[in-house]
C-alpha positions as CSV (number, residue, x, y, z in Angstrom):
1,M,24.4,-17.3,3.1
2,I,22.2,-14.2,4.5
3,S,22.6,-12.2,1.6
4,N,21.2,-15.2,-0.9
5,F,18.3,-15.2,1.3
6,I,17.8,-11.4,1.5
7,G,18.1,-11.3,-2.1
8,W,15.5,-14.2,-2.6
9,I,13.1,-12.6,-0.5
10,F,13.4,-9.2,-2.3
11,A,13.0,-10.7,-5.9
12,L,10.0,-12.5,-4.4
13,L,8.1,-9.5,-2.7
14,V,9.4,-6.7,-5.5
15,V,10.8,-8.3,-8.5
16,D,8.3,-10.9,-9.3
17,P,5.4,-8.9,-8.7
18,L,7.1,-5.8,-10.7
19,Q,7.1,-8.3,-13.8
20,A,3.3,-9.1,-13.2
21,E,2.7,-5.7,-12.7
22,I,4.6,-4.6,-16.1
23,Q,2.9,-7.3,-18.1
24,Q,-0.6,-6.9,-16.6
25,Q,-0.3,-2.8,-17.4
26,A,1.0,-3.8,-21.2
27,E,-1.9,-5.9,-21.6
28,R,-4.3,-3.4,-20.3
29,A,-3.3,-0.4,-22.2
30,R,-2.6,-2.8,-25.2
31,L,0.9,-1.5,-25.6
32,P,2.7,-2.9,-28.9
33,V,4.4,-6.1,-28.8
34,E,7.9,-4.3,-29.4
35,I,7.4,-2.1,-26.1
36,V,6.2,-5.4,-24.1
37,R,9.6,-7.3,-25.6
38,Q,11.5,-4.2,-24.0
39,S,9.6,-4.2,-21.0
40,Q,10.8,-7.6,-20.6
41,A,14.2,-7.1,-21.7
42,C,14.5,-4.4,-19.2
43,L,13.3,-6.7,-16.2
44,T,15.6,-9.2,-17.6
45,S,18.8,-6.7,-17.5
46,Q,17.5,-4.9,-14.4
47,G,16.0,-7.7,-12.0
48,P,19.7,-9.1,-11.1
49,K,21.0,-5.8,-10.3
50,L,18.2,-4.9,-8.1
51,I,18.8,-8.0,-6.5
52,E,22.3,-7.8,-5.9
53,R,21.8,-4.4,-4.5
54,A,19.3,-5.6,-2.1
55,A,21.8,-8.5,-1.1
56,G,24.0,-6.1,-0.6
57,D,22.2,-3.3,1.3
58,Y,20.0,-4.7,3.8
59,G,18.4,-1.3,4.6
60,W,17.8,-0.4,1.3
61,A,16.3,-3.7,0.6
62,A,13.6,-3.6,3.9
63,A,13.1,0.3,2.9
64,T,12.2,-0.5,-0.9
65,V,9.9,-3.7,0.5
66,V,7.8,-1.3,3.0
67,S,7.8,1.6,0.7
68,I,6.3,-0.5,-2.1
69,A,4.2,-2.4,0.5
70,I,2.4,1.1,1.6
71,G,1.9,2.4,-1.9
72,H,4.7,5.1,-1.3
73,T,6.8,3.8,-4.1
74,A,5.3,2.4,-7.5
75,P,7.5,-0.7,-8.3
76,A,8.3,1.0,-11.7
77,E,10.4,3.6,-10.2
78,L,12.8,1.0,-9.1
79,L,13.6,0.5,-12.9
80,D,16.8,2.5,-14.1
81,G,15.2,5.4,-16.4
82,S,19.2,5.7,-18.1
83,D,18.8,1.8,-19.5
84,P,17.9,2.2,-23.2
85,Q,15.9,-1.2,-22.8
86,C,13.6,0.2,-20.0
87,L,10.9,2.5,-21.3
88,V,10.1,3.5,-18.0
89,G,7.9,6.2,-19.1
90,A,5.6,4.5,-21.3
91,L,5.5,1.7,-18.5
92,K,4.4,4.6,-16.0
93,G,1.8,5.9,-18.5
94,A,0.5,2.6,-19.1
95,G,-0.2,2.4,-15.2
96,A,-1.7,5.6,-15.3
97,G,-3.8,5.4,-17.9
98,A,-5.3,1.8,-16.5
């Protein structure tokens, strides 16, 4: 029960804003459609993993939310760079150029 609640809060505070940020960066940087599609696929695969981790590790979830809120960690840093669907470098580059 509490794990579901923590997962929901984490999705609300981290995953949803991450999705919005990536979409905004892609539009601002005018990235090719294929990169936008891959970023959406990345969030589709990574989002549930992040939520599951948050539901199982409350300390990590709280630290991550605080770290993102104060600007110490960029949300894109949570994505797994080894996942072939995630173009983390391209997404970080889009954010830096904006």
